[in-house]
DRENTORKOL-3810 file (N, C-alpha, C; in nm, 4 decimals):
REM DRENTORKOL-3810
@n.u->0.0553; n.v->-0.1125; n.w->-0.0080; ca.u->0.0069; ca.v->0.0450; ca.w->0.0119; c.u->0.1059; c.v->0.1271; c.w->-0.0146
@n.u->0.0581; n.v->0.2050; n.w->-0.0886; ca.u->0.1134; ca.v->0.3592; ca.w->-0.0766; c.u->0.0838; c.v->0.4419; c.w->-0.0256
@n.u->0.1504; n.v->0.5243; n.w->0.0566; ca.u->0.1127; ca.v->0.6310; ca.w->0.1643; c.u->0.1441; c.v->0.7747; c.w->0.0734
@n.u->0.0369; n.v->0.7909; n.w->-0.0254; ca.u->0.0843; ca.v->0.9229; ca.w->-0.1257; c.u->0.0837; c.v->1.0580; c.w->-0.0473
@n.u->0.2060; n.v->1.1140; n.w->0.0074; ca.u->0.1996; ca.v->1.2163; ca.w->0.0652; c.u->0.1344; c.v->1.3529; c.w->-0.0167
@n.u->0.1006; n.v->1.4617; n.w->0.0836; ca.u->0.0447; ca.v->1.5639; ca.w->0.0662; c.u->0.1366; c.v->1.6632; c.w->0.0441
@n.u->0.1290; n.v->1.7294; n.w->-0.0711; ca.u->0.2891; ca.v->1.8183; ca.w->-0.0884; c.u->0.2151; c.v->1.9732; c.w->-0.1416
@n.u->0.3170; n.v->2.0874; n.w->-0.0684; ca.u->0.2884; ca.v->2.2167; ca.w->-0.0463; c.u->0.3560; c.v->2.2948; c.w->-0.1776
@n.u->0.3595; n.v->2.3857; n.w->-0.1686; ca.u->0.3596; ca.v->2.4563; ca.w->-0.3041; c.u->0.4656; c.v->2.4830; c.w->-0.3255
@n.u->0.5858; n.v->2.4575; n.w->-0.2565; ca.u->0.7099; ca.v->2.4757; ca.w->-0.2815; c.u->0.7771; c.v->2.3094; c.w->-0.3609
@n.u->0.7112; n.v->2.2005; n.w->-0.2824; ca.u->0.7259; ca.v->2.0782; ca.w->-0.3442; c.u->0.6271; c.v->2.0944; c.w->-0.4695
@n.u->0.5691; n.v->2.0965; n.w->-0.4578; ca.u->0.4717; ca.v->2.1020; ca.w->-0.6299; c.u->0.5791; c.v->2.1866; c.w->-0.6961
@n.u->0.6214; n.v->2.2805; n.w->-0.7407; ca.u->0.6565; ca.v->2.3374; ca.w->-0.8173; c.u->0.8123; c.v->2.2500; c.w->-0.8459
@n.u->0.8864; n.v->2.2233; n.w->-0.7434; ca.u->0.9888; ca.v->2.1257; ca.w->-0.7850; c.u->0.9631; c.v->2.0037; c.w->-0.7974
@n.u->0.8625; n.v->1.9027; n.w->-0.7534; ca.u->0.8481; ca.v->1.7548; ca.w->-0.7845; c.u->0.7655; c.v->1.7716; c.w->-0.9181
@n.u->0.6681; n.v->1.8608; n.w->-0.9237; ca.u->0.5960; ca.v->1.8322; ca.w->-1.0688; c.u->0.6086; c.v->1.9037; c.w->-1.1347
@n.u->0.6037; n.v->2.0367; n.w->-1.2101; ca.u->0.6648; ca.v->2.1156; ca.w->-1.2832; c.u->0.7966; c.v->2.0449; c.w->-1.3402
@n.u->0.9111; n.v->2.0153; n.w->-1.2627; ca.u->1.0431; ca.v->1.9700; ca.w->-1.2934; c.u->1.0418; c.v->1.8382; c.w->-1.3191
@n.u->0.9236; n.v->1.7727; n.w->-1.3443; ca.u->0.9473; ca.v->1.6121; ca.w->-1.3449; c.u->0.9332; c.v->1.5791; c.w->-1.4969
@n.u->1.0529; n.v->1.4810; n.w->-1.5279; ca.u->1.0444; ca.v->1.4469; ca.w->-1.6474; c.u->0.9381; c.v->1.3336; c.w->-1.6948
@n.u->0.8443; n.v->1.2846; n.w->-1.6206; ca.u->0.7584; ca.v->1.1506; ca.w->-1.6406; c.u->0.5916; c.v->1.2882; c.w->-1.5988
@n.u->0.5225; n.v->1.2393; n.w->-1.6896; ca.u->0.3608; ca.v->1.3090; ca.w->-1.6517; c.u->0.3252; c.v->1.2818; c.w->-1.5076
@n.u->0.2471; n.v->1.3779; n.w->-1.4248; ca.u->0.2593; ca.v->1.3530; ca.w->-1.3187; c.u->0.0933; c.v->1.3625; c.w->-1.2684
@n.u->0.0275; n.v->1.2771; n.w->-1.1662; ca.u->-0.1075; ca.v->1.2468; ca.w->-1.1770; c.u->-0.1243; c.v->1.3271; c.w->-1.0535
@n.u->-0.1982; n.v->1.3983; n.w->-1.0247; ca.u->-0.2381; ca.v->1.5037; ca.w->-0.8931; c.u->-0.3637; c.v->1.4641; c.w->-0.9000
@n.u->-0.3537; n.v->1.4151; n.w->-0.7321; ca.u->-0.4958; ca.v->1.4299; ca.w->-0.6480; c.u->-0.5486; c.v->1.5592; c.w->-0.6077
@n.u->-0.6352; n.v->1.6178; n.w->-0.6341; ca.u->-0.6754; ca.v->1.7122; ca.w->-0.5809; c.u->-0.7735; c.v->1.7152; c.w->-0.4695
@n.u->-0.7307; n.v->1.7368; n.w->-0.3382; ca.u->-0.8182; ca.v->1.6739; ca.w->-0.2447; c.u->-0.8710; c.v->1.7746; c.w->-0.1282
@n.u->-0.9595; n.v->1.7186; n.w->-0.0219; ca.u->-0.9774; ca.v->1.8243; ca.w->0.0891; c.u->-1.0038; c.v->1.7144; c.w->0.2216
@n.u->-0.9569; n.v->1.7834; n.w->0.3295; ca.u->-1.0017; ca.v->1.6680; ca.w->0.4636; c.u->-1.1729; c.v->1.6588; c.w->0.4807
@n.u->-1.2233; n.v->1.7499; n.w->0.4415; ca.u->-1.3934; ca.v->1.7382; ca.w->0.4895; c.u->-1.4256; c.v->1.6706; c.w->0.3952
@n.u->-1.3590; n.v->1.5777; n.w->0.2690; ca.u->-1.4526; ca.v->1.5525; ca.w->0.1459; c.u->-1.4263; c.v->1.3896; c.w->0.1561
@n.u->-1.5642; n.v->1.3640; n.w->0.1997; ca.u->-1.5757; ca.v->1.2401; ca.w->0.1907; c.u->-1.5704; c.v->1.1253; c.w->0.0463
@n.u->-1.5651; n.v->1.1680; n.w->0.0018; ca.u->-1.5226; ca.v->1.1077; ca.w->-0.1567; c.u->-1.3747; c.v->1.0990; c.w->-0.1593
@n.u->-1.3268; n.v->1.1853; n.w->-0.0967; ca.u->-1.1858; ca.v->1.1770; ca.w->-0.1655; c.u->-1.1229; c.v->1.0563; c.w->-0.0331
@n.u->-1.1715; n.v->1.1061; n.w->0.0381; ca.u->-1.1130; ca.v->0.9270; ca.w->0.1502; c.u->-1.1898; c.v->0.7984; c.w->0.1183
@n.u->-1.3139; n.v->0.8107; n.w->0.0218; ca.u->-1.3404; ca.v->0.6914; ca.w->-0.0218; c.u->-1.2859; c.v->0.6071; c.w->-0.1508
@n.u->-1.1887; n.v->0.7642; n.w->-0.2276; ca.u->-1.0867; ca.v->0.6876; ca.w->-0.3426; c.u->-0.9868; c.v->0.6617; c.w->-0.2861
@n.u->-0.8867; n.v->0.6699; n.w->-0.1868; ca.u->-0.7840; ca.v->0.6562; ca.w->-0.1632; c.u->-0.7520; c.v->0.4855; c.w->-0.1430
@n.u->-0.8094; n.v->0.3767; n.w->-0.1390; ca.u->-0.7818; ca.v->0.2501; ca.w->-0.1847; c.u->-0.7904; c.v->0.2428; c.w->-0.3403
@n.u->-0.8546; n.v->0.3157; n.w->-0.3974; ca.u->-0.8744; ca.v->0.2700; ca.w->-0.5532; c.u->-0.7461; c.v->0.3228; c.w->-0.5731
@n.u->-0.7135; n.v->0.4866; n.w->-0.5592; ca.u->-0.5999; ca.v->0.5270; ca.w->-0.5844; c.u->-0.4605; c.v->0.4644; c.w->-0.5290
@n.u->-0.4600; n.v->0.3928; n.w->-0.4514; ca.u->-0.3211; ca.v->0.3181; ca.w->-0.4240; c.u->-0.3248; c.v->0.1905; c.w->-0.5114
@n.u->-0.3917; n.v->0.1199; n.w->-0.5801; ca.u->-0.4162; ca.v->0.0355; ca.w->-0.6801; c.u->-0.3866; c.v->0.1050; c.w->-0.8181
@n.u->-0.4233; n.v->0.1996; n.w->-0.8875; ca.u->-0.3992; ca.v->0.2643; ca.w->-0.9633; c.u->-0.2184; c.v->0.3153; c.w->-0.9514
@n.u->-0.2082; n.v->0.3662; n.w->-0.8345; ca.u->-0.0416; ca.v->0.3913; ca.w->-0.7909; c.u->0.0551; c.v->0.2624; c.w->-0.8293
@n.u->-0.0214; n.v->0.1495; n.w->-0.7767; ca.u->0.0720; ca.v->0.0248; ca.w->-0.8444; c.u->0.0564; c.v->-0.0189; c.w->-0.9636
@n.u->-0.0317; n.v->0.0572; n.w->-1.0400; ca.u->-0.0175; ca.v->-0.0299; ca.w->-1.1664; c.u->0.0641; c.v->0.0961; c.w->-1.2673
@n.u->0.0791; n.v->0.1998; n.w->-1.2170; ca.u->0.1644; ca.v->0.2915; ca.w->-1.3357; c.u->0.2705; c.v->0.3672; c.w->-1.2092
@n.u->0.2980; n.v->0.3372; n.w->-1.1467; ca.u->0.4365; ca.v->0.3651; ca.w->-1.0625; c.u->0.5591; c.v->0.3880; c.w->-1.1877
@n.u->0.5652; n.v->0.2990; n.w->-1.2470; ca.u->0.6966; ca.v->0.3264; ca.w->-1.3237; c.u->0.6562; c.v->0.4298; c.w->-1.4565
@n.u->0.5431; n.v->0.4204; n.w->-1.4811; ca.u->0.4981; ca.v->0.5609; ca.w->-1.6128; c.u->0.4757; c.v->0.7318; c.w->-1.5556
@n.u->0.4139; n.v->0.7309; n.w->-1.4281; ca.u->0.3447; ca.v->0.8318; ca.w->-1.3938; c.u->0.3933; c.v->0.8832; c.w->-1.2419
@n.u->0.4057; n.v->0.9567; n.w->-1.2086; ca.u->0.4492; ca.v->1.0299; ca.w->-1.0579; c.u->0.3106; c.v->1.0359; c.w->-1.0327
@n.u->0.3014; n.v->1.0414; n.w->-0.8637; ca.u->0.1938; ca.v->1.0757; ca.w->-0.8294; c.u->0.1960; c.v->1.1676; c.w->-0.7272
@n.u->0.1159; n.v->1.2319; n.w->-0.6699; ca.u->0.1257; ca.v->1.3793; ca.w->-0.5628; c.u->-0.0293; c.v->1.4025; c.w->-0.5481
@n.u->-0.0497; n.v->1.4339; n.w->-0.4016; ca.u->-0.1884; ca.v->1.4929; ca.w->-0.3571; c.u->-0.1474; c.v->1.6544; c.w->-0.3152
@n.u->-0.2562; n.v->1.7183; n.w->-0.3841; ca.u->-0.2595; ca.v->1.8479; ca.w->-0.3414; c.u->-0.3955; c.v->1.8947; c.w->-0.2381
@n.u->-0.3751; n.v->1.9555; n.w->-0.1448; ca.u->-0.4948; ca.v->1.9532; ca.w->-0.0418; c.u->-0.5170; c.v->2.1174; c.w->-0.0734
@n.u->-0.6336; n.v->2.1100; n.w->-0.1380; ca.u->-0.7130; ca.v->2.2563; ca.w->-0.2278; c.u->-0.7555; c.v->2.3481; c.w->-0.0675
@n.u->-0.7514; n.v->2.3362; n.w->0.0302; ca.u->-0.7305; ca.v->2.4117; ca.w->0.1252; c.u->-0.6397; c.v->2.4989; c.w->0.1490
@n.u->-0.5279; n.v->2.4075; n.w->0.1934; ca.u->-0.3865; ca.v->2.4476; ca.w->0.2220; c.u->-0.3314; c.v->2.5385; c.w->0.1266
@n.u->-0.3766; n.v->2.4764; n.w->-0.0331; ca.u->-0.2516; ca.v->2.5233; ca.w->-0.1240; c.u->-0.3686; c.v->2.5818; c.w->-0.2347
@n.u->-0.4365; n.v->2.7035; n.w->-0.1996; ca.u->-0.5135; ca.v->2.7470; ca.w->-0.2842; c.u->-0.4765; c.v->2.7886; c.w->-0.3802
@n.u->-0.3508; n.v->2.8827; n.w->-0.3871; ca.u->-0.3000; ca.v->2.9472; ca.w->-0.5074; c.u->-0.2619; c.v->2.7718; c.w->-0.6360
@n.u->-0.2438; n.v->2.7151; n.w->-0.5995; ca.u->-0.2292; ca.v->2.5598; ca.w->-0.7003; c.u->-0.3510; c.v->2.5762; c.w->-0.7605
@n.u->-0.4516; n.v->2.5356; n.w->-0.6172; ca.u->-0.5902; ca.v->2.5069; ca.w->-0.7064; c.u->-0.6350; c.v->2.6214; c.w->-0.7715
@n.u->-0.6211; n.v->2.7185; n.w->-0.7591; ca.u->-0.6603; ca.v->2.8474; ca.w->-0.8795; c.u->-0.5968; c.v->2.8488; c.w->-0.9712
@n.u->-0.4630; n.v->2.8158; n.w->-0.9518; ca.u->-0.3821; ca.v->2.7791; ca.w->-1.1208; c.u->-0.4080; c.v->2.6930; c.w->-1.1777
@n.u->-0.4870; n.v->2.5720; n.w->-1.1389; ca.u->-0.5299; ca.v->2.4324; ca.w->-1.2005; c.u->-0.6747; c.v->2.4859; c.w->-1.2242
@n.u->-0.7801; n.v->2.5493; n.w->-1.1707; ca.u->-0.9009; ca.v->2.5930; ca.w->-1.2039; c.u->-0.9892; c.v->2.4582; c.w->-1.1436
@n.u->-0.9335; n.v->2.4287; n.w->-1.0118; ca.u->-0.9863; ca.v->2.3282; ca.w->-0.9473; c.u->-1.1336; c.v->2.3533; c.w->-0.8644
@n.u->-1.2393; n.v->2.3368; n.w->-0.9732; ca.u->-1.3962; ca.v->2.3388; ca.w->-0.9306; c.u->-1.4817; c.v->2.2664; c.w->-0.8059
@n.u->-1.3997; n.v->2.1383; n.w->-0.8204; ca.u->-1.4646; ca.v->2.0111; ca.w->-0.6707; c.u->-1.3409; c.v->1.9365; c.w->-0.6628
@n.u->-1.3952; n.v->1.8986; n.w->-0.5652; ca.u->-1.3050; ca.v->1.7651; ca.w->-0.5054; c.u->-1.4086; c.v->1.6337; c.w->-0.5089
@n.u->-1.3030; n.v->1.5442; n.w->-0.4802; ca.u->-1.1966; ca.v->1.5229; ca.w->-0.5908; c.u->-1.1990; c.v->1.5337; c.w->-0.7381
@n.u->-1.0447; n.v->1.6051; n.w->-0.7289; ca.u->-1.0317; ca.v->1.6146; ca.w->-0.8910; c.u->-0.9224; c.v->1.5489; c.w->-0.9279
@n.u->-0.8557; n.v->1.4811; n.w->-1.0181; ca.u->-0.7884; ca.v->1.4359; ca.w->-1.0770; c.u->-0.7154; c.v->1.4856; c.w->-1.2051
@n.u->-0.5804; n.v->1.5248; n.w->-1.1980; ca.u->-0.5353; ca.v->1.5840; ca.w->-1.3368; c.u->-0.3858; c.v->1.5141; c.w->-1.3582
@n.u->-0.3599; n.v->1.4961; n.w->-1.4988; ca.u->-0.2511; ca.v->1.4620; ca.w->-1.5299; c.u->-0.1732; c.v->1.5882; c.w->-1.6158
@n.u->-0.0281; n.v->1.6405; n.w->-1.5656; ca.u->0.0141; ca.v->1.7578; ca.w->-1.5955; c.u->0.1753; c.v->1.7132; c.w->-1.6563
@n.u->0.2463; n.v->1.7394; n.w->-1.7306; ca.u->0.3529; ca.v->1.7335; ca.w->-1.7923; c.u->0.3873; c.v->1.8749; c.w->-1.7973
@n.u->0.5083; n.v->1.8993; n.w->-1.7212; ca.u->0.5598; ca.v->2.0840; ca.w->-1.6497; c.u->0.4372; c.v->2.1452; c.w->-1.6244
@n.u->0.4288; n.v->2.2598; n.w->-1.7272; ca.u->0.3462; ca.v->2.3246; ca.w->-1.6999; c.u->0.2077; c.v->2.2958; c.w->-1.7482
@n.u->0.1771; n.v->2.2167; n.w->-1.8457; ca.u->0.1057; ca.v->2.1973; ca.w->-1.9154; c.u->-0.0623; c.v->2.0875; c.w->-1.8840
@n.u->-0.1439; n.v->2.1163; n.w->-1.8451; ca.u->-0.2713; ca.v->2.0354; ca.w->-1.7833; c.u->-0.3089; c.v->1.9593; c.w->-1.9191
@n.u->-0.3000; n.v->1.8310; n.w->-1.9152; ca.u->-0.3033; ca.v->1.6991; ca.w->-2.0406; c.u->-0.4521; c.v->1.6846; c.w->-2.0037
@n.u->-0.4824; n.v->1.6135; n.w->-1.8964; ca.u->-0.6225; ca.v->1.5697; ca.w->-1.8926; c.u->-0.6889; c.v->1.5538; c.w->-1.7473
@n.u->-0.8302; n.v->1.5398; n.w->-1.7183; ca.u->-0.8486; ca.v->1.5536; ca.w->-1.5868; c.u->-0.9803; c.v->1.5135; c.w->-1.5676
@n.u->-1.0462; n.v->1.5056; n.w->-1.4465; ca.u->-1.1279; ca.v->1.3701; ca.w->-1.4100; c.u->-1.1892; c.v->1.4944; c.w->-1.2726
@n.u->-1.3447; n.v->1.5345; n.w->-1.2739; ca.u->-1.3803; ca.v->1.6133; ca.w->-1.1696; c.u->-1.4834; c.v->1.4836; c.w->-1.1117
@n.u->-1.4561; n.v->1.4403; n.w->-0.9738; ca.u->-1.5391; ca.v->1.3661; ca.w->-0.8548; c.u->-1.5031; c.v->1.2265; c.w->-0.8871
@n.u->-1.5533; n.v->1.1585; n.w->-0.7787; ca.u->-1.4848; ca.v->1.0348; ca.w->-0.7578; c.u->-1.5145; c.v->0.9375; c.w->-0.8655
@n.u->-1.4306; n.v->0.8611; n.w->-0.9480; ca.u->-1.4064; ca.v->0.8011; ca.w->-1.0367; c.u->-1.4029; c.v->0.6598; c.w->-0.9890
@n.u->-1.4079; n.v->0.5329; n.w->-1.1041; ca.u->-1.3932; ca.v->0.4131; ca.w->-1.1064; c.u->-1.2259; c.v->0.4085; c.w->-1.1487
@n.u->-1.2037; n.v->0.3034; n.w->-1.1372; ca.u->-1.0731; ca.v->0.2310; ca.w->-1.1532; c.u->-0.9934; c.v->0.2811; c.w->-1.3237
@n.u->-1.1357; n.v->0.2364; n.w->-1.3931; ca.u->-1.1394; ca.v->0.2442; ca.w->-1.5064; c.u->-1.0805; c.v->0.3522; c.w->-1.5572
@n.u->-1.1992; n.v->0.4467; n.w->-1.5289; ca.u->-1.2139; ca.v->0.5693; ca.w->-1.5707; c.u->-1.0464; c.v->0.6471; c.w->-1.5367
@n.u->-1.0216; n.v->0.6017; n.w->-1.4146; ca.u->-0.8502; ca.v->0.6736; ca.w->-1.3794; c.u->-0.7412; c.v->0.6442; c.w->-1.4827
@n.u->-0.7639; n.v->0.4930; n.w->-1.4976; ca.u->-0.6667; ca.v->0.4404; ca.w->-1.5688; c.u->-0.6786; c.v->0.4699; c.w->-1.7135
@n.u->-0.8276; n.v->0.5297; n.w->-1.7707; ca.u->-0.8142; ca.v->0.5871; ca.w->-1.8517; c.u->-0.7794; c.v->0.7310; c.w->-1.9063
@n.u->-0.7488; n.v->0.7787; n.w->-1.8163; ca.u->-0.6872; ca.v->0.9322; ca.w->-1.7972; c.u->-0.5733; c.v->0.8900; c.w->-1.7567
@n.u->-0.4844; n.v->0.8238; n.w->-1.7526; ca.u->-0.3334; ca.v->0.8186; ca.w->-1.7351; c.u->-0.3318; c.v->0.7903; c.w->-1.8838
@n.u->-0.3722; n.v->0.6578; n.w->-1.8827; ca.u->-0.3604; ca.v->0.6006; ca.w->-2.0726; c.u->-0.3741; c.v->0.7075; c.w->-2.1558
@n.u->-0.4651; n.v->0.7794; n.w->-2.1529; ca.u->-0.4775; ca.v->0.8966; ca.w->-2.2693; c.u->-0.4253; c.v->1.0224; c.w->-2.2700
@n.u->-0.3738; n.v->1.0558; n.w->-2.1248; ca.u->-0.2449; ca.v->1.1190; ca.w->-2.1163; c.u->-0.1419; c.v->1.1233; c.w->-2.1925
@n.u->-0.0907; n.v->0.9805; n.w->-2.1372; ca.u->0.0167; ca.v->0.8934; ca.w->-2.1746; c.u->0.0566; c.v->0.9285; c.w->-2.3761
@n.u->-0.0796; n.v->0.8863; n.w->-2.4273; ca.u->-0.0939; ca.v->0.8837; ca.w->-2.5637; c.u->-0.1117; c.v->1.0194; c.w->-2.6269
@n.u->-0.1649; n.v->1.1291; n.w->-2.5348; ca.u->-0.1338; ca.v->1.2672; ca.w->-2.6168; c.u->0.0173; c.v->1.2833; c.w->-2.5496
@n.u->0.0645; n.v->1.2680; n.w->-2.4727; ca.u->0.2204; ca.v->1.3443; ca.w->-2.4631; c.u->0.3320; c.v->1.2617; c.w->-2.5616
@n.u->0.2744; n.v->1.1394; n.w->-2.5931; ca.u->0.3773; ca.v->1.0575; ca.w->-2.6853; c.u->0.3427; c.v->1.0959; c.w->-2.8358
@n.u->0.2057; n.v->1.1375; n.w->-2.8416; ca.u->0.1699; ca.v->1.1885; ca.w->-3.0023; c.u->0.2707; c.v->1.3011; c.w->-3.0253
@n.u->0.2622; n.v->1.4183; n.w->-2.9279; ca.u->0.3518; ca.v->1.5588; ca.w->-2.9350; c.u->0.4655; c.v->1.5382; c.w->-2.9325
@n.u->0.5600; n.v->1.4075; n.w->-2.8753; ca.u->0.6722; ca.v->1.4234; ca.w->-2.9195; c.u->0.7146; c.v->1.3597; c.w->-3.0360
@n.u->0.6234; n.v->1.3445; n.w->-3.1242; ca.u->0.6835; ca.v->1.2376; ca.w->-3.2475; c.u->0.7277; c.v->1.3477; c.w->-3.3344
END
């Protein structure tokens, strides 16, 4: 089981924007029951994609600037970014298949852009 660490603004810019791999961001809040409900499923997704994608969590209440910069309208929200570019996102609790499709689609978009 993965213990996905919530990162702060400084770590975000170091770990996300400078990452050579795509980054899956879990935007969440402590008060959000669906966010907590998704944790076991996210652990499964992390295990499946740990070699292809980096994973981080961003608490929207603590990191309001990041949430504003990425136009987060609700939590949970899941986003794939590469550098400063938002590639794909899903808003709301999602299935394992939806999250896997999010990652697979984002990887395809990134790979097609590098050709």
